[in-house]
N, C-alpha and C positions, 0 to 999 in steps of 0.2 A: 548654826544649828548643829546639833549633835548627831553622830552617826550611830550612837547607841540607843536603840529603841527601848523606851520604857525602863531604863535602868534606874532602880530604886536609889535614893540618895545615899543610904550607907554604902551600897556597892560602888557608886561613883566616887565617894570619898576615898574608899579603901583603894580603888584602882588609881587614883591620882597620887596617893601617897606611895603606893607600890612602884608606880612609874619612875619615881626619883631614886629607887634603889639600885645599886650597881648590877645586881643580878636580876633585874626585872624581866629578863627573858624567860624566867622560869614560871611567871604567873599565868593563870588561867586568863584567856582574853575575855572581853566583854560579851562578844558573840558566843563563845563557848559557855560562859556563865548563863546566859539567856537560854541557850539550848538545853543546858542541864536542867535548869528551873522549869522549862516547859515539859520536858520528859518526865520529870518527877510528879509534875502536876497531871500529866496524861494518864500515868499508871496508878494514880492516887496512892503514891508512896507514903507510908507512915513510919517506916524504919530505915534508916540509911547507916553506912559505915564509911568514913573516909580515912584512908590510911596515907599518912604523908601529907602535911600541910605547910605550905610556903607562907604566905601572909594571911590565908584564910578566905581569899575571894571565892573560891568555889564552894567552900564550906558555908560561906554567907548565902550564896545563891541556893544551896541546898536547904538551908534553915528557913529561908523565906519561902520556899515551895512547900513545906511540910504543913500540915494541919495543926491546930492548937495542941492535939494529943500526939504529935509525931515525935519521934526519937531519933 
């Protein structure tokens, strides 16, 4: 069984690919991604800005949390 609760398939795939990278220590963990996703949903965020992207895991978590009209 997985220790990653309700991790969407695109995030799981990206996490697994990133885990093979030599600098994988720089990535956002699955727990951090889920936490970020939850916080954005709790505050009903519609606009976000991410500065500095490694492989895009946290950006994907953000995008999945935003509503259809989010930016």
